[in-house]
C-alpha positions as CSV (number, residue, x, y, z in Angstrom):
1,X,126.5,23.0,57.3
2,X,128.5,25.9,57.8
3,X,128.6,28.7,60.4
4,X,126.9,31.9,59.0
5,X,123.9,30.5,56.7
6,X,121.0,31.3,58.9
7,X,120.1,27.5,60.2
8,X,119.2,28.8,63.9
9,X,117.2,31.5,62.3
10,X,115.4,29.1,59.9
11,X,115.0,26.3,62.6
12,X,113.2,29.2,64.9
13,X,110.6,30.3,62.1
14,X,110.1,26.2,61.1
15,X,109.4,25.6,64.3
16,X,106.8,28.7,65.1
17,X,105.4,28.0,62.0
18,X,104.6,24.5,62.5
19,X,102.9,25.2,66.2
20,X,101.2,28.7,65.0
21,X,100.2,28.7,61.0
22,X,98.6,31.9,61.4
23,X,101.4,33.8,63.0
24,X,102.7,36.6,60.9
25,X,105.6,38.8,61.5
26,X,105.0,42.9,61.9
27,X,106.4,44.2,58.5
28,X,109.5,45.7,58.7
29,X,113.2,44.7,57.8
30,X,114.8,41.2,57.8
31,X,115.9,41.5,61.2
32,X,112.8,43.1,62.5
33,X,110.8,40.0,61.0
34,X,113.9,37.5,62.7
35,X,113.0,39.2,66.2
36,X,109.3,38.5,65.9
37,X,109.7,35.3,65.1
38,X,112.5,34.7,67.6
39,X,110.1,36.5,70.2
40,X,107.0,34.4,69.4
41,X,109.2,31.4,69.8
42,X,110.5,32.5,73.2
43,X,106.7,32.3,74.2
44,X,105.9,29.3,73.0
45,X,108.9,27.6,74.5
46,X,107.8,29.3,78.0
47,X,104.0,27.8,77.4
48,X,105.6,24.7,76.7
49,X,104.7,24.3,73.0
50,X,107.9,22.4,71.9
51,X,109.2,19.1,74.1
52,X,112.9,19.8,74.3
């Protein structure tokens, strides 16, 4: 896959949705929504929700 195609963003979004299907990011710009997903992902990682 080529760089800059959103692979990391999509992986974070899929992981959060799998771990917490009820998660709904706050409305806003695309960047705001991406940040909401990244913040929740980091919280879930810290809580041990994913086996890394």
